[in-house]
N, C-alpha and C positions, 0 to 999 in steps of 0.2 A: 308269574307274569310281572308283578311289580319288582321282583328281585332282578329279573333280566333287564327291566327298564333302568333300574338303579345302576346296574353294571355298565350298561351302555352309556348312561349319563356320566359316570365317573371316567369311562374311557374317552368320551368326547371332551370332557374338561381337561383331562391329563394331556391330551393331544392338542386341543384347541388353544389353551392358554399359552403354551410355549410357542406355538406358531404365531399367535397374535403378538407376543413379545418380540419374536424374531422379526416380524414384519414391521413393528413399530421402530425397532432399532435400525433396520435397513432404511426406513424413511428419514431417520434422524442422522444418518451417517454424513450426508452432504452438509447439513447445518453444523454438526460437530467439527467437520473438517474446516469449514469456513471460520468458525470461532477460533480454532487452534491456529490456523494459518494467519489470522489477523495479528497474532503476537510473534510471528516468525520473521526472520530476515529473508531476503530474496533467495539466498543460497539454501536456506533450510526448507523453503517451500518445495524445491525440486531435489531434495536430498534423496539419494538411493543408498540403502533401502529406506522406505518411507518411515518417518517417525511422527507419531501423532502429536507429541508435546514439544514445544520449543525448548531449545537448549538454554540452560542458565549461563550467565556470563562467568568467565573463569575468575577464581580468587587469586588475582595476580598481585604480587608484592614487589616484583622486579621486572625490568625490561633491559635487554631483549629476553624473550622466553620462547620455548618450543611448545606448540600445541600437541599434546600427547593423545593417543587413542583416536586420532583423526582417521587413519587408514586401518583396515583390518590386517591381521597378521598374515604372513605368507603361508599359504596352504598348498598342499600337493595337487598338481594338475591331475585331472581324471585319467589322462592317457599315460601317466607315469606309474610304474609299479613301486611298491613301498621300498624295496631294497635299493633301487636306483635313486629314489628321492633322498633317502638317508645319506647316500654317498655324495650327491651333488648339491645338497641344500646349502651347506656352509660355503662352498665355493661360489654358488650363485650370489649369495648375499655379499660376499667379498668383492665379486666382480662388479656388482651394481654400485657398491659404495666407492670403489676405486674410480669408476666412471664419473660418479657425482663429484668426488673430490677434484678430479682433473678439471671439470668444468667450473667449479666454484673458484678454484685458485686462478683460473685464466681470466675470469671476469672481474674487472675492478669494482663494480657495484656489489659484488658478492664476497669480495676478498676479506671483509671485516667480520664475516659470519663466525660465530663461536661454535666450533665443531664438537659439541658435547655428545655424550652417549645417547641421550634421548633424541638429539637431532639425527644421529646416524641411524637409529632404529626407525624413526618416522620417515626419513628420506628413503631408506631401503624399501620399506613397505609401500610407500607412495609410488615410487618408480615401478615397483613390481606390479602394483594394482593397475597402473596405466598401460603396461605392456603385455601382461599375461593374456589379455583378451585378443590381441592381434597376432600372436604367434601361432603359426599353423601346427596341427597335431604331429606332422612328420618330424618336427624339430626334436621332440622328446624321444624319438626312436633311434637317434644317432648316438655317437660316442659322447663321453663326458666332456672332452675338450671341444667338440663341435657344438654341444649345447651351450657351454659357457661362452664361446666365441659368438654364437648367434644372438644370445640374450644381450651381450655387451654391445654388439653392433646395432641392435635394434633401438637402443636408448638414444634419444635425440636431445639436444640442449634445451629445446622448448619445454620438454617434459620436466627436466630437472628444475628449470626456473619456475614452472607452474607449481610443482610440489614445494619448492622453497618458499614461494609466496604464501602458500597455504599453511605451512607449519612454523615458519620463522617470523616472529613479530617483534618489531623494533620501531621506536619513534624516531623519525628523521625530520629535519627542518631545512628547507631550501632557501634560495636567494630571495631577499626582501625586495618588494616593489612598492614605491610610494606614488600616490596619485594626488595631483593638486585639484583645486576647485574648478579648473577648466578641463578636467579629465585628461590631463597630460601625465604620462607615467615616466618615472625615473627608476631604473633598476639598480640596486646596490649589490654588487657581486661579492664583495669582501665583507663578511660579517664574522667576527671572532667572538664566539660565546664563551663565557667563563662561569664556572660553578664550583662550589666547595663540596657539593653533595652528589654530583653526577659526573660521569666520565663522558667526554665529548670526543668523537672521532670523525675524521673526514672520509666521506664516501663518495665515490664517483658515480653520478647518476647515469643510468643506462639510456635514458630517453634523449637528453640533450647534451650529454658529456659535461655537465656542470658539477661542481662540488657541493655536496650537501653535508649537513652535520647530523651524525648519528648519536643518539642519546642513550646512555646506559645508566640506570638508576636503581635504587633499592629503598623500599619504604620500611626497613626494619627499625631504624632509629627515629624516623619522623614521617608524618603523613603528607609532607610537602617538599618538593624539590624546586630550588630557585636557580635561574640562570640569568645572566646579565650580558649585555653587549652595547657598545657605543658605536654609532654609525654617523657618517657625515652626509648631510642632505643639503641640496641646493634650494630646497623648498622650506620656508619658515613654517613653524608649527601652526600658525593661524591660517595658513594657506593649504594645509594638508587636508584632503578630503578623506582618504582612507589609506591604510597600510595593508598590503597583501603579503601573507606569510604562508608559503606552501608547506603543508604538514602531511606526513604519512603516519597514521596512527598505528597502534599495536592492538586494537580491538580489546583493550582492557577496561574501557568505559571510565577511565580516569579523566579528570577535568584539566584542561589547559587554558590558561589565561595570559593575556599579553597586556602589560601596562607600559605607558610611554611617559617619560619625564624629560623636560627641557626648560631651561630658564626659569626655574622655580615653579613650574606648572606640571601637574601630573594628570594623566587621563587613564581611567580604569574602565574595563568592560562592564556592561550591565549584567551579563551572564557569560559563563565560560563556554568554550568549545569542548564537546565531549568526544573523546577518542574511542568512538564506537565502531570504527571500521579500520581495516588495514589497507585501504585504498588511498592513494595520494589525492589531496584536495587543497585548493587555494582557500585558506581562511581569510576573510576580509574584515578588518577591524575599522569601522567607520568613525572618524573623529568629528568631521563637520559635514554639513549638507543633509538634505532629506533624501532617503532612498526611494527609488521608483518601485513599481510593482515587481519588476524583474530583479530587484536587489533586496528582496525580503529576507534572504539568508545572511545579510550582513549583520555583524555583531556591533551594536552601537556602543560608543564609549562616552563617558561623562567626565567633566572636569571636576576633580576633587579638591584641588588647591587653586583657588581663584585669585590671581594677581594680574588683573588686566592692565594696570598701569605699568607693571614691570614688562609685560609682553610688548606693549606699544613702544616703550622706551628702548627696548633692546632690538626691536625689529630692524634688521640691517637692510641695506640696499639690495636690489635684485642681483642675482649672480653669485653672491657670497655663500659660503657653506655654513651650516648650522649643525651643532652636535645634538643628537637625539639618543637618549639612553633607553634601551629596551629591557624590560623585566619580564622574563618568561617563567611562569609558575605551573608546575604539574602537581595537582592535588588528588589524593585518594579519598573519595567519599566513603560513607558506610556501604557495606555490601547490599543492604536492603535498598538503598537509593540506587545502586547500580542495577539491581534486578528490576526495579520499577521503571527506570529509564529505558532498559532494554525491551521490556514487555510493552511499553506505551510508545515506543519510537515511531511505529507506523502511523498511529493516530496523530501524533504531533507533527510529523512530516506531512501528513495529509493536509493539515490546516496551513502549514507554511508553504507548501509547494503549489497548491491549487486553491482557488477561491471556493472551498467546499461549502462555506456558509451561504454564499450566493447561489450555488447550485441547489442547495437544500431548500432555500426560500422559494426559488423559482418552481421547483417541483411541487412544493406544498401549495403554492398559489394556483398553478395550472390544474393540479389534480382536484383541489377543492372546488374551484370555479366550474370545472367540467362536470364534476359529480353533482353539484347543486343544479346546474342547468339540465343535466340528464334526468334527474329526479323530477323536476318540475314539468318539463315538456313531455317526457315519456308517460308520466302519470296522467297528464291532461289528454294526450292522444289515446292512451289506453282506456280512459274514461269515456271518451267520445266513441270509440269503436265498440265498447261494451254496452253502453246504455242509450245511445242515440241511433235513430233510424234515418238514413239519408241515402239518396240515389248514388249508386256506385260503391257502396260500402264494402261489399264482398270483393269486388275487383281491386279496390285500393288495398284492402287487407292482404289479398293474395299477392299483389305486387310487392307489398312490404315484406312478406315472408320470403318471396323469391329473391329479394335483394340480399338476404342473409347468405345466399349461396355464391355471391360474387366475391372473389378474393380481393382484399384491400390493395394488393399490389397492382391489380388491374386499374384501379382508380388513381394511382399516384400521378401519372402524367397529366390527365385532364384536371385533377384537383390542383396540381401545382400551377398549371396554366391559369386557372381561375384566380388563385391567390395572387399571381403576378399581375393579372389584368386589373384587379381591384386594389392593388397596392398594399396587400397584407403580408408580404414576405418579410421575414425577420421581425415578426411581432407575435405577441401572445395570442392575438385574435385568430391567427391562422391555425393555431393548435387547439384552441378551446371551441370555437363556434362551429366548425364543420362537423364536430362529433358531439354536439349538444343533444342530438336526438339519434338514438340507435334502434334498429329494427328489433333487436333482441329485447331491449328495455320496453318498447311499446308492446311487444307480444307478451312479455312477462306481466306487465301491469294489466293488460286486457284480460288475461286468464284469471287473475285474482279478482278483478272488479266484477267480472261476470257472475261470480258466486254471491255477490251482495244482492239481497232481495230488492226487486224494483219497487215493491210496496213501501219499503222504508224511505226510498227517495221520493216517491209520490206523496207520502205523509209530510215530508219536509216542505214540498212545494205547496201543499194545502195550508201549512202553517205560515206561509209567506216567505220562505227562505229563497234567496236568489240561486241561480244555477251555479255561480262560482262559490256561494256559501255552502251549497250542498257538497260540492267538491272539496272545499276546505274543511268544513266542520264534520262531515259524515264519512265521506269516502276515504280521505287521507288517514284518519285515526284507525279505520278498519283494516287498511292494507299496510299497516306498519311492518309486519313481517316481510312482505314483498319489498317494501322500500329498503329495509335493512339488507336483504340479499342483493338488491340492485346497487345499493351504496357500496358494498364491498367489491362487487364485480366492476362497477364503473371506476372506482378509485384505483383498484389494482391495474386496470387496463390503462388508465392515464398515467399512473405513477411509473409503470414499467415501459411506457412508450419510448421507443428509440428511433425507429426508421423515419417517421414523419417529422419529429422535431429536428433530427439531423439534417433533413433535406431543406426545411424551411428556415431554420435559424442560422444566422451568419455571425452575430455578435456573441463573443464568449461570455459576456456578462449576462446573457439571456439563456445560457445552456441549462439543461435539466441534469439531474443526477446521472441517469444512464449515459448521457453523452460525455459529461465531465469525467466519470469513472472510466469509461472506455478509452479516453485519451491518455490514461496512465500507462497503457500498454500499447506500444507501437514498434516501428522498425528500430528506432534509436533510443527507445525508453521502455523498460520493463520493470515497472513498480508493482509486482504482484502482491507484496505484503500490504502496501497502501491500498491496492484494489480490494483486497479481502477486508481490510478495516473499513473502507468506505461502503462496501456492500453490506457489511454487518450493521453499520449505522443507518443505512437506508431502509433496513427492515423494521426499525423501531416504529415509524408511523403506521405501518401496516399491522404490526402486532397490537398497537394501541387501538387502532380502529376496529380490529376484529374483537378485542376484548370488550370494547364499548358497545358493539353491535352484535355480540354473540347471541344474546337472547332472541333478538329479532331474526337473526340469520338462521338459527336452529328452527324457530317456528316457521319460517318461510319454507324450509326444506320439508318439514314434517306435516305441514298443513294439508289436510285432505287424505293423509295416510291411514287415519283411523276412521272406520265407518261407524256412524252412530245408529 
């Protein structure tokens, strides 16, 4: 008999433990995905097939370069037999490459592309990957000439340009724009960059038909590339607010810095611009003036050679031109620094793009105040329902329990009208006070306080303790487990609240974390990496609270489960 029980126990353990581990892993999958996605770029979040870990930045020593292994190799379609595929595979690759070459040579902004062997391979695989899914099955049952013709005619210029942008990375610099202290802008079309360590080519921009400078450099001999240019400006240096330099990076995470020199004065940036993307962007280098909240992305510059007397004496009358020398530097930092910048980019952008600190403080204040009020009033009400006898007690408690069955959405309109009538809209009071007492909290406290012997309270009254003293000195210490459970429940409910704060609040400075993070994803903005980073940071107070109240929370759950 004992032998059979031991066998059954071993079978239960051998089956139960793996199932528990599998269930624990399944519950952890969303959290693991959240942590992993907070270190990814927006493209990596939606990458197909799904990859759990973020990509490391490339070890790039030269530009332009081709991103290899971006697209999978060309594979045989399921509807094509092996012999036919071996016959047409080479011709298909040749047809795709010829079509891509025709388009690249016909477009001025693509004409400077270096057509290397790696570029040919990636371009062919990329175009194939984009078009194989849209070709009908009947195409592969035709003759070889018909298949080649159909595949070639299905390739559109937009696909070639999309693949080109994904695989071909090069730093380009556009036309410079100078803004004065009155926010008047002057564009400088002709900028001639010179360099001893980089090759500069003129590229026709496809967006506005302007000419931009394409940079080709190599870090084999040095970790820094220097470029210089002298421009004529009608705005004197002491009247320049900022200089706008359009830059298209190469996703190499190299550092780009712009220095400005004129009349014996030099301005240098406080921090560089990181080439972390291959998307064109206007880099704004602010010389004078204080940026507004919408200009937080500006790169401030400081004067390193101070010759104020020389500036004042040289200042010419309005309308005359001034020479400004621009020094452009591309620096390659250590690879560890590049990896760190890539993995933490979502967190840094979160602080720079939105007032995350303000959202966090608002949520902490609202959740803390709401939780404290809930604990106080619910415990008081639960104490009254549990230990006092008064007329209508059963009816009131029944109404209280019945209110738990009313969905919150039903109360939105009348509650909003009430907040409007008393003037509490767009205030913290409208979020905290209406939910200071909850039916569930009163019910939970009442059920715990009922278990306290009434003789203990009567003894305190005989000793001269006041009613509030009994509540504070006797009842509250005994119901600590219940208070711990209600603390976590109330804090989570307030911390994750989204609908009611969204309806009540109008001022962005009063937004809570759920509202602020939700605004990162909209019709014209999809910052999923920043959303994941902000969501992960928003979990920290909840984890800290649970660890602090873990003992009381577990006691609150298990209280009464063991019969003495």
